C-alpha positions in Angstrom: 0.7 -6.5 -26.9 4.2 -7.4 -26.2 5.2 -9.0 -22.8 7.9 -7.7 -20.2 9.7 -9.1 -17.6 8.7 -7.9 -14.2 10.5 -8.7 -11.1 8.5 -9.2 -7.7 10.3 -8.8 -4.5 8.3 -10.1 -1.3 9.9 -8.5 2.0 8.6 -9.2 5.5 8.9 -8.0 9.3 8.7 -11.1 11.7 9.0 -8.8 14.8 7.6 -5.3 16.0 11.1 -4.8 16.7 12.2 -5.0 13.0 10.4 -1.8 12.5 12.8 1.0 11.6 10.3 4.3 11.8 11.1 6.9 9.5 10.9 10.5 11.0 7.7 12.4 10.5 7.8 15.1 7.7 7.7 18.7 8.5 4.3 20.5 7.7 0.9 19.4 8.5 1.0 15.7 7.6 -1.7 13.5 9.5 -2.6 9.9 9.1 -6.1 8.8 9.8 -7.9 5.4 9.5 -10.7 5.6 7.0 -13.1 3.9 9.4 -16.2 3.8 7.1 -15.7 1.3 4.2 -16.1 3.4 1.1 -15.7 1.6 -2.2 -15.7 5.4 -3.9 -12.8 6.4 -1.8 -11.0 3.2 -1.9 -11.1 3.2 -5.7 -10.3 7.0 -6.0 -6.9 6.2 -3.7 -6.4 3.0 -5.7 -6.4 4.8 -9.2 -4.8 8.1 -8.0 -1.6 6.3 -6.4 -1.2 3.4 -8.9 -2.3 5.0 -12.1 1.2 5.8 -13.4 2.8 2.7 -12.2 0.4 0.3 -13.7 -1.9 -0.9 -11.0 -4.4 -2.4 -12.9 -5.7 -5.8 -11.0 -8.6 -3.8 -9.3 -9.7 -1.3 -11.8 -12.4 -3.9 -12.9 -14.0 -4.5 -9.7 -17.5 -3.8 -9.4 -18.9 -1.9 -6.4 -20.1 -4.9 -4.8 -16.6 -6.6 -4.8 -14.9 -3.3 -3.5 -17.7 -3.5 -0.5 -17.0 -7.3 0.0 -13.1 -6.4 0.4 -13.6 -3.5 2.5 -16.2 -5.3 4.8 -13.7 -7.9 5.8 -12.8 -8.0 9.5 -9.5 -6.3 9.8 -9.1 -4.7 6.4 -7.9 -1.2 7.0 -7.3 1.8 5.1 -4.8 4.3 6.5 -4.7 7.7 4.8 -2.0 10.1 4.8 -3.4 13.9 4.5 -1.3 16.9 3.7 -3.0 20.0 4.7 -6.3 18.2 4.5 -5.4 16.8 1.1 -5.4 12.9 0.7 -1.8 12.3 -0.2 -1.5 8.6 -0.2 -2.5 5.3 1.9 -1.7 2.1 3.1 -4.1 -0.7 3.1 -4.0 -3.6 5.6 -5.2 -7.1 4.9 -4.9 -9.8 7.7 -4.5 -13.3 6.6 -4.3 -16.8 8.5 -2.3 -17.3 11.5 -1.6 -13.8 12.8 -0.2 -12.6 9.2 -0.9 -9.3 8.0 -0.3 -8.1 4.4 0.4 -4.6 3.6 -1.6 -5.0 0.2 -1.3 -1.4 -0.9 0.7 1.3 -0.3 1.8 4.5 -2.1 1.5 8.1 -2.6 -0.4 10.2 -5.4 2.4 11.5 -7.6 2.1 15.1 -6.5 2.9 14.2 -3.0 6.2 12.0 -3.5 9.6 13.1 -2.9 8.5 15.1 0.3 9.4 12.5 2.8 5.7 11.8 3.6 6.0 8.1 2.0 8.6 6.5 4.9 6.4 8.2 7.4 3.4 6.5 6.0 4.9 3.3 5.6 6.1 3.6 9.1 2.9 4.3 10.4 1.1 1.4 8.4 3.6 -1.3 9.6 2.9 0.0 13.2 -0.9 -0.5 12.5 -0.1 -3.9 11.0 1.5 -5.0 14.2 -1.4 -4.0 16.5 -4.1 -4.9 14.2 -5.5 -7.4 16.7 -6.1 -4.8 19.2 -8.6 -3.0 17.2 -10.5 -6.3 16.0 -11.4 -8.7 18.5 -11.1 -12.2 17.2 -8.2 -11.8 15.1 -4.9 -13.4 15.9 -2.1 -11.4 17.3 0.2 -10.4 14.4 3.4 -12.4 14.2 4.4 -11.3 10.6 3.9 -8.2 8.3 4.6 -8.8 4.8 4.6 -6.8 1.5 5.5 -7.1 -2.0 7.0 -4.6 -4.7 7.9 -5.0 -8.3 10.2 -3.4 -10.9 7.3 -1.5 -12.1 6.8 0.0 -8.8 8.3 3.9 -8.0 12.0 4.1 -8.3 12.3 4.8 -4.4 10.0 1.7 -3.1 12.6 -1.1 -2.4 14.8 1.5 -0.4 11.9 2.7 1.7 10.9 -0.9 2.6 14.6 -1.7 3.3 14.9 1.4 5.6 11.6 0.6 7.3 13.2 -2.9 8.3 11.6 -5.3 6.1 13.8 -8.1 4.9 13.7 -9.6 1.5 12.4 -13.4 1.5 11.4 -14.0 -2.1 12.3 -12.9 -5.9 10.3 -14.0 -8.7 10.6 -13.0 -12.4 7.7 -13.5 -14.8 6.5 -12.1 -18.2 3.7 -9.9 -17.8 1.8 -7.9 -20.7 3.1 -4.6 -21.2 0.0 -2.3 -20.4 0.1 1.4 -20.8 -0.2 3.3 -17.2 -4.0 4.1 -17.1 -3.7 7.1 -14.9 -6.4 8.1 -12.2 -8.4 9.1 -15.4 -7.7 8.8 -19.4 -5.2 11.6 -20.4 -3.8 12.0 -16.7 -0.3 10.9 -17.7 0.5 11.7 -21.2 2.7 9.3 -22.8 
C-alpha cells in the first residue's frame, strides 16, 4: 500500500473570549449531551462521521476499550440532532493542567453543508470551556485545542478559524493510503 503525505494542523483557544460563535442553523437542530456512556452509540457516531474521511484509529477498539475511554472523568459526547436524528458530534477529552482537547468533531455526510457544523463546533468549544463546572475535581479550563488534517473535510479548517481557533503547529508525515471505510462496507462507493 503506498504512502501519502498528510498535513496535520493543531489549533487552540487560550481564553473563552477567543470563541467566535456561529449562528444557530434554521430548523429544529438541538445539541444534547449523551450522558450515559455507550460504546455502541459512540462507535456509531465515530464510524458514521469519519467513515468517508478515513477515521480508522478507533475502528479496532474493543467494547471494553470504548467503555474505558468513555468512563474517564470529563470525557463528554455532545450530539447534534436535526429533527430528532443524530447529525454529528463533538467529543471532549480533558487533559492535564486545565487543557481540554476537542478530540473528535464532525457531521454525518448527509448533514454537511447545512450550517450545523459551525453551530456544533461553537457549542462544543463553549462546553470545553465550562467542563470543570460539570466535573468536580477537574481543573478550570485554560486552553482548548484540536487538530485537523488534509484528509478531513474541505471546510474543516475554515470552520475552526471562523470559531476563533488559532494555528499553533503544522506537521507533515507520510501515512499509508487507506480506503475510506464508510460506516459499513460499500457505504461510500469508490
